[in-house]
C-alpha positions in Angstrom: 32.9 16.5 -30.3 30.8 13.7 -29.7 30.7 14.3 -25.5 29.8 18.1 -26.3 26.5 16.9 -28.4 25.5 14.3 -25.8 22.7 15.4 -23.6 24.3 17.8 -20.9 21.1 18.5 -18.7 18.2 16.8 -17.3 15.3 16.5 -15.0 13.8 13.9 -12.5 10.4 14.4 -11.5 8.3 11.4 -10.2 11.6 8.9 -10.2 11.6 9.5 -13.9 14.6 10.6 -15.7 14.4 12.8 -18.8 16.8 14.7 -21.2 16.9 16.3 -24.8 17.0 13.9 -27.7 20.0 12.9 -27.9 22.0 13.8 -31.1 22.9 10.3 -32.2 19.4 8.8 -31.5 17.8 11.7 -33.4 20.5 10.8 -36.7 19.6 7.0 -36.1 15.6 7.6 -36.1 15.3 10.3 -38.4 14.3 12.9 -36.0 14.4 16.5 -34.7 16.4 17.2 -31.9 13.3 19.7 -31.7 10.7 17.0 -31.7 10.5 16.8 -28.1 12.1 15.7 -25.2 13.4 11.8 -24.0 12.0 10.4 -21.9 15.1 7.9 -21.2 13.4 6.0 -17.3 9.3 6.2 -16.6 9.4 6.5 -12.9 6.3 6.6 -11.6 3.7 9.3 -12.9 4.7 8.6 -16.6 4.1 4.8 -15.7 1.0 5.1 -13.8 -0.2 7.0 -17.1 1.0 3.9 -19.7 3.7 6.2 -21.2 6.7 3.6 -21.5 10.7 4.3 -21.3 11.4 5.0 -25.1 9.4 7.9 -25.7 9.4 11.8 -26.9 7.3 13.7 -25.2 5.6 16.2 -27.3 3.5 18.0 -25.1 1.8 18.5 -21.6 -1.2 19.9 -21.5 -1.4 23.1 -23.1 2.4 23.4 -22.9 4.8 21.9 -26.3 7.6 20.6 -24.6 10.2 21.3 -27.8 13.5 21.6 -25.4 14.2 20.8 -21.0 12.9 24.0 -20.2 9.7 24.1 -22.0 9.0 20.3 -20.2 10.0 21.7 -16.7 8.0 25.3 -17.5 5.3 23.0 -18.0 5.5 20.6 -14.9 5.8 23.7 -12.7 2.9 25.2 -13.9 0.9 22.8 -12.9 -0.1 22.1 -8.9 0.5 18.2 -7.5 -2.7 16.1 -8.4 -3.3 17.5 -11.6 -4.9 15.7 -14.4 -3.1 16.3 -17.6 -2.8 15.0 -21.3 0.3 14.2 -22.3 1.5 13.6 -26.3 4.2 11.2 -27.5 5.1 8.9 -30.0 8.1 6.2 -29.6 11.1 6.6 -30.6 11.5 4.1 -33.2 7.9 4.9 -34.8 7.3 9.1 -35.5 4.8 8.9 -37.1 2.1 7.5 -35.2 0.9 9.5 -32.6 -0.5 8.7 -28.7 -2.1 10.5 -26.2 -2.7 9.6 -22.3 -3.8 11.7 -19.0 -0.8 11.8 -16.1 -1.9 13.3 -13.3 1.0 16.0 -11.9 3.0 14.1 -9.2 5.5 16.7 -7.1 4.9 14.4 -3.7 6.3 11.3 -3.8 10.4 11.7 -4.9 12.5 14.8 -5.8 11.8 17.4 -8.5 15.4 18.3 -9.9 17.3 19.8 -12.9 20.4 18.7 -13.2 23.8 20.2 -15.3 26.8 18.6 -16.7 29.6 20.8 -15.0 32.5 20.2 -17.3 35.0 21.8 -15.6 34.6 19.6 -12.8 33.8 17.0 -14.3 30.4 16.3 -11.9 26.4 17.3 -12.3 25.5 19.6 -10.1 21.9 19.4 -8.9 18.7 22.4 -8.5 15.9 21.9 -6.9 12.8 22.5 -9.2 9.8 22.2 -7.0 8.1 25.8 -7.1 6.5 26.5 -3.9 5.7 30.5 -4.8 3.1 28.7 -7.4 2.0 25.7 -5.2 1.4 27.7 -2.0 -1.9 29.3 -2.9 -3.1 26.7 -5.4 -5.4 23.7 -5.9 -3.8 20.5 -4.8 -5.1 17.6 -4.3 -3.8 16.6 -0.4 -4.3 12.9 -1.7 -3.0 11.4 2.0 -5.1 13.7 4.2 -8.3 14.9 5.1 -9.8 17.9 7.4 -12.9 18.5 8.4 -11.6 22.0 8.1 -9.8 22.3 5.3 -11.6 24.2 1.6 -11.1 23.8 -1.7 -8.1 21.6 -2.8 -9.8 18.8 -4.5 -10.0 19.9 -7.8 -9.8 16.9 -10.0 -10.6 17.6 -13.8 -11.0 20.5 -12.2 -14.5 19.8 -11.5 -16.2 20.2 -7.7 -19.4 19.4 -6.6 -20.2 22.2 -4.1 -23.4 20.8 -1.4 -25.1 23.2 0.3 -26.2 20.7 2.9 -24.8 16.6 4.1 -28.1 16.6 6.2 -29.9 14.9 3.2 -29.0 11.6 2.0 -29.9 8.5 -0.6 -29.9 5.8 1.1 -30.2 1.9 -0.4 -29.1 2.4 -4.0 -26.8 0.2 -4.4 -25.9 1.4 -8.4 -25.2 4.5 -6.8 -23.2 3.2 -4.1 -20.9 1.1 -5.7 -17.6 2.8 -6.5 -14.4 1.8 -9.0 -10.8 2.4 -7.5 -7.9 2.7 -8.7 -5.0 2.8 -6.9 -1.1 3.8 -7.5 2.2 2.9 -5.5 4.9 5.1 -6.0 7.3 2.0 -4.7 7.2 -0.9 -4.4 6.1 -2.6 0.0 5.2 -5.9 1.6 6.1 -7.6 -0.9 3.5 -6.2 -3.4 4.1 -5.9 -7.7 7.3 -5.3 -8.3 8.9 -2.2 -9.5 9.6 -2.9 -12.8 5.6 -3.7 -13.1 2.7 -1.2 -13.3 2.3 -0.4 -9.7 -1.9 0.1 -10.2 -4.7 -1.9 -8.5 -8.5 -1.5 -9.3 -11.3 -2.9 -7.5 -14.9 -2.0 -6.2 -15.4 -0.5 -3.2 -18.8 0.5 -1.2 -19.4 3.8 -0.1 -21.3 3.1 3.8 -21.1 6.8 4.6 -21.7 9.4 2.2 -21.9 12.6 5.3 -17.7 11.2 6.1 -17.4 9.8 3.0 -16.1 6.3 3.7 -15.5 3.5 1.2 -15.0 0.1 2.4 -12.6 -2.0 -0.4 -10.3 -4.7 -0.8 -6.9 -4.8 1.2 -5.4 -6.7 -1.6 -5.4 -4.2 -3.8 -5.7 -1.6 -1.7 -2.6 -3.3 1.1 -0.9 0.1 2.2 -1.9 3.7 2.9 1.5 4.7 0.8 -0.2 5.3 -2.4 -2.9 7.7 -4.2 -6.3 6.2 -4.8 -8.7 7.3 -7.4 -12.7 7.0 -6.7 -14.7 6.9 -9.9 -18.5 7.3 -9.1 -21.2 6.4 -11.5 -18.6 5.4 -14.9 -17.8 9.0 -14.7 -17.0 11.5 -11.9 -13.4 11.2 -10.5 -12.2 12.5 -7.3 -9.3 11.0 -4.4 -9.5 9.9 -2.0 -7.2 8.6 1.3 -6.7 5.1 2.9 -7.6 5.6 6.4 -8.0 1.8 7.5 -5.8 -1.8 6.6 -6.8 -3.7 8.9 -3.4 -6.3 9.6 -5.6 -9.6 9.5 -8.6 -9.9 7.4 -9.5 -8.2 3.8 -10.8 -5.3 3.8 -9.3 -1.5 3.6 -11.6 1.5 4.3 -10.9 5.1 2.4 -12.4 8.4 3.1 -13.1 10.9 0.3 -13.9 14.6 0.9 -17.8 14.7 0.2 -17.8 17.7 -0.3 -16.4 16.9 -4.2 -19.2 14.9 -5.1 -22.8 16.1 -5.6 -25.4 14.3 -3.7 -27.2 13.3 -6.7 -24.5 10.8 -7.8 -23.6 9.0 -4.3 -25.5 6.5 -2.5 -24.6 4.7 0.9 -25.8 1.3 2.5 -25.1 0.5 5.6 -23.8 -3.1 6.6 -25.8 -5.3 8.6 -24.3 -6.6 11.9 -25.9 -9.9 11.7 -23.8 -12.8 9.7 -25.5 -14.4 7.2 -26.5 -18.0 7.9 -26.9 -21.5 5.0 -30.8 -20.6 3.1 -31.2 -17.2 3.7 -31.3 -15.6 0.2 -29.3 -12.7 -0.7 -29.2 -10.4 -3.4 -25.7 -9.3 -5.5 -24.4 -6.3 -7.2 -21.6 -5.9 -8.8 -19.0 -4.0 -11.6 -17.5 -5.3 -14.3 -13.7 -4.0 -14.7 -15.5 -1.4 -17.8 -17.6 -0.7 -14.6 -20.7 -1.7 -16.2 -23.3 -3.0 -13.8 -24.2 -6.7 -12.5 -27.4 -7.9 -11.0 -28.4 -11.4 -9.5 -31.5 -11.5 -7.4 -32.3 -14.7 -4.9 -29.1 -16.0 -4.3 -29.2 -19.0 -2.0 -26.3 -19.3 0.8 -25.3 -22.6 0.4 -22.4 -23.0 3.2 -21.0 -20.7 5.3 -17.1 -21.5 6.7 -14.0 -20.4 8.5 -11.4 -19.7 6.1 -7.6 -20.8 6.1 -5.4 -19.8 3.6 -1.7 -21.4 3.9 1.8 -19.4 3.0 2.9 -19.7 0.0 6.3 -22.0 -0.1 7.4 -19.2 -2.8 5.7 -15.9 -1.5 6.3 -15.9 2.0 6.7 -12.0 2.6 3.1 -11.5 1.2 -0.2 -10.6 2.5 -2.7 -13.4 2.9 -5.6 -12.9 4.6 -6.2 -14.8 8.4 -8.8 -16.0 10.6 -11.8 -14.8 9.0 -15.2 -16.8 7.3 -17.1 -15.9 4.4 -20.2 -17.6 3.0 -20.8 -19.3 -0.6 -23.8 -18.6 -2.8 -25.6 -21.4 -4.9 -25.5 -19.0 -8.1 -22.2 -17.3 -10.4 -21.5 -13.8 -9.6 -19.3 -12.3 -12.5 -17.3 -9.5 -13.1 -14.6 -7.2 -10.6 -16.4 -7.4 -7.4 -19.7 -6.0 -5.3 -21.9 -6.8 -2.7 -24.3 -9.1 -1.5 -27.1 -7.5 0.2 -30.8 -8.1 2.2 -33.4 -8.1 -0.2 -36.0 -6.0 2.4 -33.9 -3.4 3.3 -31.1 -3.7 0.8 -28.0 -3.5 3.7 -25.4 -5.0 2.9 -24.6 -8.8 4.2 -20.9 -9.5 2.5 -18.7 -8.3 0.1 -17.4 -9.9 -2.6 -13.6 -9.0 -3.6 -11.1 -10.3 -6.4 -9.3 -12.1 -4.2 -12.1 -15.3 -4.0 -11.8 -15.2 -8.0 -11.0 -18.8 -6.9 -14.7 -19.4 -5.6 -16.8 -16.4 -7.6 -19.6 -17.0 -5.5 -17.8 -16.1 -2.1 -18.4 -13.4 0.5 -16.7 -11.6 3.2 -19.3 -11.2 5.9 -19.8 -8.3 6.5 -20.2 -8.4 10.4 -16.6 -8.8 10.2 -16.6 -4.8 9.3 -18.9 -3.6 10.8 -17.2 -3.0 14.1 -14.1 -1.2 12.8 -16.6 0.9 10.5 -18.9 1.7 13.7 -14.6 2.9 15.6 -13.8 4.9 12.7 -17.0 7.2 12.1 -17.3 7.5 16.1 -13.6 8.8 15.9 -14.1 11.1 12.8 -17.6 12.1 14.6 -14.8 13.4 17.6 -13.0 15.7 15.7 -9.8 13.1 14.8 -7.7 12.7 12.2 -6.4 9.5 13.1 -9.4 7.7 13.3 -8.3 4.4 14.2 -4.1 3.2 14.3 -4.2 0.4 16.1 -5.9 -2.8 17.3 -5.1 -5.7 19.7 -5.6 -9.5 19.3 -3.6 -12.3 19.7 -0.5 -12.8 17.0 -1.9 -16.4 15.8 -3.2 -17.9 12.8 -6.2 -20.2 12.9 -6.6 -23.4 10.9 -10.0 -25.8 10.8 -9.9 -29.7 12.2 -13.1 -31.8 12.2 -14.7 -32.2 15.6 -14.6 -36.2 15.0 -10.6 -36.0 14.1 -10.1 -34.2 17.4 -12.2 -36.9 19.5 -10.6 -39.5 18.0 -7.0 -38.3 17.4 -6.3 -36.2 20.1 -8.1 -37.6 22.8 -10.5 -34.2 23.7 -12.6 -36.3 26.7 -16.2 -36.8 26.4 -17.0 -33.3 28.6 -15.6 -30.9 26.3 -16.6 -32.8 23.4 -20.2 -32.5 24.6 -19.4 -29.0 25.4 -18.4 -27.9 21.8 -21.2 -29.9 20.7 -23.3 -27.5 22.4 -21.5 -23.7 21.0 -22.0 -25.0 17.6 -24.4 -25.2 15.0 -26.2 -27.7 12.7 -23.8 -26.9 10.0 -20.4 -26.9 11.7 -18.2 -29.3 13.4 -14.6 -27.9 13.3 -12.3 -26.3 15.8 -10.1 -23.6 15.7 -6.3 -25.1 16.5 -3.0 -22.5 16.5 -1.3 -23.3 13.1 1.2 -20.0 13.1 2.4 -17.8 15.7 4.2 -14.6 16.4 7.3 -15.1 17.9 6.2 -12.7 21.2 2.7 -15.0 21.3 5.5 -17.7 24.3 2.4 -18.8 26.5 0.5 -20.2 23.5 2.2 -23.2 21.3 1.7 -24.5 17.5 -1.2 -27.4 17.6 -3.0 -26.1 20.3 -6.9 -26.8 20.0 -8.8 -23.6 22.0 -11.4 -24.8 23.3 -13.1 -21.7 25.6 -12.0 -18.0 26.1 -12.6 -16.3 29.5 -14.6 -19.3 29.9 -16.9 -19.7 26.8 -16.8 -22.6 24.7 -15.7 -21.5 21.1 -15.9 -22.5 17.2 -16.7 -20.1 15.6 -14.5 -17.3 14.4 -16.9 -14.3 14.8 -16.9 -16.0 17.8 -13.4 -15.6 18.7 -12.8 -11.9 17.3 -15.8 -11.3 19.9 -14.1 -12.8 22.8 -10.6 -11.3 22.1 -10.2 -8.1 19.9 -9.0 -4.8 21.9 -9.0 -6.9 24.8 -5.8 -6.6 27.1 -5.6 -10.3 29.0 -7.4 -13.0 28.5 -8.2 -16.7 30.0 -7.6 -19.8 27.3 -8.1 -23.5 27.3 -6.9 -25.1 24.8 -6.3 -29.1 24.7 -2.4 -29.7 24.7 -1.3 -33.3 23.4 -4.4 -34.7 25.0 -4.5 -33.1 28.2 -6.6 -29.9 28.4 -4.8 -26.9 30.0 -6.0 -23.7 31.0 -3.8 -21.1 30.1 -4.6 -17.4 32.5 -3.5 -14.0 31.4 -2.7 -14.4 27.7 -1.4 -11.0 26.5 -3.2 -9.9 23.4 -0.7 -7.5 21.0 -1.3 -4.0 19.0 -1.3 -4.3 15.7 -1.4 -1.4 12.8 -3.9 -0.6 11.0 -2.8 1.9 8.7 -0.2 -0.9 7.3 4.0 0.2 6.6 3.8 3.5 7.5 8.4 3.9 6.9 10.4 3.1 4.0 14.5 4.2 3.6 15.9 4.0 0.2 19.3 3.1 0.4 21.9 2.6 -2.2 18.7 1.9 -4.1 16.9 -0.9 -1.8 14.2 0.2 -0.7 14.0 -1.3 2.8 11.4 -1.7 5.3 10.4 -3.1 8.7 9.7 -6.5 8.6 6.3 -7.4 7.4 3.7 -9.6 9.5 3.4 -11.9 6.9 7.0 -12.7 7.0 6.8 -12.7 10.6 4.6 -15.6 10.9 6.4 -17.1 8.0 9.8 -17.0 9.8 8.6 -17.0 13.6 11.7 -15.9 15.7 14.3 -15.2 13.0 12.3 -12.8 11.7 12.7 -11.4 14.9 15.1 -8.3 14.3 16.6 -6.9 10.4 15.5 -5.4 8.1 13.3 -6.3 5.3 14.7 -5.4 1.7 11.2 -5.2 -0.3 12.1 -4.2 -3.7 15.5 -2.4 -5.4 15.4 0.8 -8.3 16.7 -0.1 -11.6 20.2 0.8 -12.6 21.6 1.6 -8.9 23.9 0.2 -6.8 22.5 -2.9 -5.2 20.9 -3.6 -8.5 24.2 -3.9 -10.0 25.3 -5.9 -7.2 22.5 -8.4 -7.6 20.8 -8.3 -4.9 17.7 -10.4 -4.8 14.5 -8.7 -5.4 12.5 -11.9 -5.7 11.5 -13.8 -2.4 12.8 -11.6 -0.3 16.0 -10.5 1.8 16.5 -9.6 5.7 19.4 -7.1 6.5 21.0 -9.0 9.5 24.6 -7.2 9.5 25.8 -4.1 8.0 30.0 -4.4 8.1 29.5 -6.5 10.7 27.3 -4.7 13.0 24.2 -6.1 14.1 21.4 -4.4 12.5 18.1 -4.2 14.9 15.6 -2.5 13.3 15.3 0.7 10.6 17.0 2.9 12.9 19.8 1.1 13.7 20.5 1.0 9.7 20.5 4.4 9.2 22.0 5.1 11.7 24.9 3.0 10.6 24.8 3.8 7.2 25.0 7.8 7.5 27.8 7.6 8.8 29.6 6.1 5.8 31.7 7.9 3.1 30.2 8.2 -0.1 32.8 5.4 -2.6 32.9 3.3 0.4 31.6 -0.4 0.1 28.7 -1.1 2.4 29.2 -4.9 3.3 25.3 -6.4 3.7 24.7 -10.0 5.9 21.1 -11.1 4.5 18.6 -13.8 5.3 16.6 -15.2 2.5 13.1 -15.3 3.2 12.4 -18.1 1.2 15.3 -21.0 1.9 17.4 -19.1 5.6 20.2 -18.7 3.6 22.7 -17.0 4.9 25.1 -14.7 2.7 26.9 -11.2 2.0 26.6 -8.9 -0.7 28.9 -5.5 -0.7 27.6 -2.0 -2.4 29.1 0.8 -3.0 27.7 3.9 -1.3 27.0 6.7 -3.9 25.1 9.7 -2.3 25.5 11.8 -5.4 22.7 10.0 -7.3 21.6 7.4 -4.4 21.1 9.8 -1.7 19.3 7.7 1.7 16.0 9.1 2.2 13.2 7.9 3.8 8.9 8.4 3.4 7.4 8.6 6.7 4.0 9.0 7.5 3.1 11.7 10.1 0.8 10.0 12.8 -0.7 13.5 13.8 -1.9 14.7 10.0 -1.3 11.1 8.0 0.3 12.8 5.1 3.1 11.6 3.7 6.9 13.3 3.4 9.8 12.3 1.6 12.9 13.3 4.0 16.4 13.2 3.3 19.1 10.8 5.9 22.2 12.1 3.3 22.4 14.9 1.1 25.1 16.3 -0.5 25.2 19.5 0.4 27.8 22.1 -2.5 29.8 24.4 -2.2 27.4 27.0 -2.6 25.1 25.8 0.4 25.8 26.6 3.7 26.4 23.9 6.2 28.5 22.7 8.8 30.7 20.4 6.9 30.8 16.6 8.2 34.2 14.9 9.8 33.5 12.0 7.0 34.6 13.8 4.0 36.4 12.3 1.7 39.2 13.8 0.7 38.8 13.8 -3.2 35.2 15.0 -2.5 34.1 18.9 -3.8 32.0 19.2 -1.7 30.4 18.1 2.2 28.1 16.3 3.0 25.8 16.4 6.3 23.1 14.6 7.6 19.5 16.6 7.4 16.3 15.8 7.7 14.9 17.8 4.7 16.4 19.1 1.1 18.5 22.6 2.6 18.8 25.0 -0.1 17.8 24.5 -3.9 21.3 23.9 -4.9 22.7 20.8 -4.5 26.1 19.1 -6.4 
């Protein structure tokens, strides 16, 4: 009886599916059904560890996993964040064993045990999360740091105690450079595909030992949704949380627990608020992919430029840095990234991030990071858990035109020509022009040439930020259609410095608010709707061939307009399981309107959301519509289909320990 010898149980953890070895598979590959358990889909934590789907897991940590019970016992024995070894082999090569290190994840996805009920012809789900065993354990708090927390940072079972945090090692570049590995449980914001490893690596720079602050590249650490690991001296690991993601610039800021790192292995480098000028000499210190160090002394800065990076036509949903300056040295640098230092006091003058591989001698001005770091330090020292969550600036994307073109082609008069030349140095003869703007910016137009802000002539990005950032209103003088116009009381816009803080799962689609990059690319067309950032393999949306590259914006559900994420969840949570949802979408790349239908399957693909708490900074996974079985308590919802053998209930968290 093939039905009887097929696996009747499975475990879901970290979005992976594991079940006993199927008899037919064991027979075909000459395996024993007790060789281990079969990894059907790798999910998040197995994917990050490099353990592929189709593997036979033999051992996790100290536990042999000969069957599903022993596999579940092993996972229940280890807390979230624990680093364990996993022994496995590929199903088609039983003679070659592999061993990988894996970090246990019980945070981002449910930990469930499913059993097939042959009488009812349904699968019954149990919640496996062992709250009792983890309540007093040393779980890694990878998304929160509080000054009052004790323990909890037990990565590799090694905690470095610190008797005093007043003694600091300052100005030792080799101890201030760290290696950062950032893992994302789901694809958001146009980042890597779910079919790929959601892992990125970059160099970080410790800028405050007492508070545990690290500056790193935003391109590799684009969101607070993820797990960050910091390696000191190429040997010592600890976790960190992302506390700042600049909405426009190319940097993020992490925070690790300084008590988890011994003071002998870490140093800090101070930021220099003075921009690097052409002709200055700087020293470079960097790390390679294998965390070996590189050093170049006496590099001369050959140029300093304001950057305009155009949006790629086929990547409108991806983040690009906007409105920043960089400088270029005369000596090539290599590796994963590093810092440019003042040769006298070893203060940071610039950051060489991986994004600049297009020009490997380039550096982001440290002066652009300095005011934000200073604000974060003041907030943390005052006891705030969320130091900086928002910033004010103008929602515009600046390009740069040669001064001569503005004078002769656009008709700038001699009076303003003299003022602009007076505000420029001898190396720069460009002016700023608005190339893109958000729909909420109504008083400024694309192709406006910016001449002055609040009465000061401005031609450099650094001066623009000094005059605009954190202001409620500004007065801007622009050159528009050959005429000089003063525009008073131009309001600035409020932008989050935490990136995306909420995502929802519906029919296997990962949905979020429309990103800033899309708003710039599409303008008013992106004002309303919900962005589909990715689709889970095997989900109803994937089976319906929902587009996963380029991106779609949901405009309507069953004929009703969708304004935002709350609107989407309110509409889909009232639909019966098994019914179809008809989505009307806007294609981000070509602007075409299309529709598709997806069958709502709440048993295997319940509607969930991941939310970052604004007060604690912790992420939580909540059920929006979860199936409540006949053995559970709860009110019956009116939209139950007659053939369903349970009830549906709108809840905010898991109800009980049983779900059918």
